[in-house]
C-alpha positions as CSV (number, residue, x, y, z in Angstrom):
1,Q,0.4,15.0,13.8
2,V,0.0,12.7,10.8
3,Q,-0.9,9.1,11.4
4,L,-1.4,6.4,8.8
5,V,-3.6,3.6,9.8
6,E,-3.5,0.5,7.6
7,S,-6.0,-2.4,7.5
8,G,-6.9,-5.4,5.4
9,G,-3.9,-7.7,5.8
10,G,-4.2,-11.4,6.7
11,L,-3.7,-15.0,5.5
12,V,-4.8,-15.9,2.1
13,Q,-4.3,-18.9,-0.2
14,P,-2.3,-18.7,-3.4
15,G,-4.4,-17.2,-6.1
16,G,-6.6,-15.4,-3.7
17,S,-7.2,-11.7,-3.2
18,L,-6.9,-9.1,-0.5
19,R,-7.6,-5.3,-0.3
20,L,-5.4,-3.1,1.9
21,S,-6.6,0.3,3.0
22,C,-4.8,3.2,4.5
23,A,-6.5,6.2,6.0
24,P,-4.1,9.1,7.0
25,S,-5.3,11.5,9.6
26,G,-4.0,15.0,10.2
27,S,-2.6,15.3,6.7
28,L,-3.5,17.2,3.5
29,F,-4.3,13.9,1.8
30,G,-5.5,15.4,-1.5
31,Y,-2.1,17.1,-2.0
32,S,0.0,14.1,-1.2
33,A,1.5,11.2,-3.2
34,M,0.6,7.9,-1.6
35,G,2.4,4.6,-1.9
36,W,2.5,1.0,-0.7
37,Y,5.8,-0.7,0.2
38,R,6.6,-4.1,1.4
39,Q,9.3,-5.9,3.3
40,G,9.7,-9.6,3.3
41,P,11.7,-11.6,5.8
42,G,15.4,-10.8,5.4
43,E,14.7,-8.4,2.6
44,Q,14.9,-4.7,2.0
45,R,11.7,-2.6,1.9
46,E,10.6,-2.1,-1.7
47,L,8.0,0.0,-3.5
48,V,5.0,-2.0,-4.6
49,A,2.8,0.8,-6.1
50,S,2.4,4.5,-5.9
51,I,-0.2,7.1,-6.9
52,T,0.2,10.8,-7.3
53,S,-2.2,13.5,-6.1
54,G,-3.5,13.6,-9.7
55,G,-4.1,9.9,-9.9
56,S,-1.0,8.7,-11.9
57,T,0.1,5.3,-10.9
58,N,3.3,3.3,-10.9
59,Y,3.9,-0.4,-10.1
60,A,6.7,-2.7,-9.4
61,E,7.2,-5.1,-12.3
62,S,6.5,-8.1,-10.0
63,V,2.9,-6.9,-9.3
64,K,1.9,-5.4,-12.6
65,G,-1.4,-6.8,-13.8
66,R,-2.2,-8.3,-10.4
67,F,-2.3,-5.3,-8.0
68,T,-4.2,-2.0,-8.4
69,I,-3.6,1.1,-6.3
70,S,-6.4,3.7,-6.0
71,R,-7.4,6.6,-3.9
72,D,-10.6,8.2,-2.7
73,N,-9.9,11.9,-1.9
74,V,-13.3,12.2,-0.3
75,K,-12.8,9.4,2.2
76,N,-9.0,10.3,2.5
77,T,-8.2,6.7,1.8
78,V,-5.7,4.8,-0.4
79,Y,-6.3,1.2,-1.4
80,L,-4.2,-1.6,-2.7
81,Q,-6.3,-4.3,-4.4
82,M,-4.2,-7.5,-4.6
83,N,-5.3,-10.3,-6.9
84,S,-3.7,-13.6,-7.9
85,L,-1.5,-13.5,-4.8
86,K,1.6,-15.6,-4.8
87,P,3.7,-16.9,-1.8
88,E,6.4,-14.5,-2.8
89,D,4.0,-11.6,-2.0
90,T,4.2,-12.5,1.6
91,A,5.5,-9.5,3.5
92,V,4.7,-6.7,5.8
93,Y,3.0,-4.0,3.7
94,Y,3.5,-0.3,4.7
95,C,1.5,2.7,3.6
96,N,3.6,5.8,2.8
97,E,2.6,9.4,2.3
98,K,4.8,12.0,0.6
99,S,3.4,15.4,1.4
100,Y,3.8,18.4,-0.9
101,T,5.8,20.0,1.9
102,G,8.5,17.4,1.5
103,L,7.7,15.5,4.7
104,E,7.2,11.7,4.6
105,Y,5.1,9.5,6.8
106,W,4.8,5.7,7.3
107,G,2.1,3.5,8.7
108,Q,2.8,0.7,11.2
109,G,2.6,-2.0,8.6
110,T,0.1,-4.9,8.0
111,Q,1.1,-8.5,7.5
112,V,0.1,-10.3,4.3
113,T,0.8,-14.0,4.3
114,V,0.1,-16.1,1.2
115,S,0.2,-19.8,2.0
116,S,-1.8,-22.9,1.5
C-alpha cells in the first residue's frame, strides 16, 4: 500500500521560506511523476508544481521564480522549496504521486500559513 508522508509546513512571515518534503513508501518512486498541490480556504485544489520521473518540471504561474520542486531518487523524496512567501500562499499543501501504472496517490496534507 502506497503512503505519502509530508512534512515541513508551518507558520512563516511574509518574505520567508519553507521547504516541504514528501516521502512515499511502498511505491516505485523512481518511475512516478510527483507533484505538489494546494487548497486554500474556500478554494479548489490547484497544481503548484510537478516533476516527471526524468526531472522535467512545471510550475503554476503564481509561484514561478519563487518555488522550486526537486526530487531525490535515492532517498525517495520530493521537495518543494518555497521562497518569498506571500499571504496568498497560505493553504494546505498536498503531495501527489502519479504512478506509471496509472494509479494516483495523495498525502494527508500539511498546513502552510504565511502571516505577520
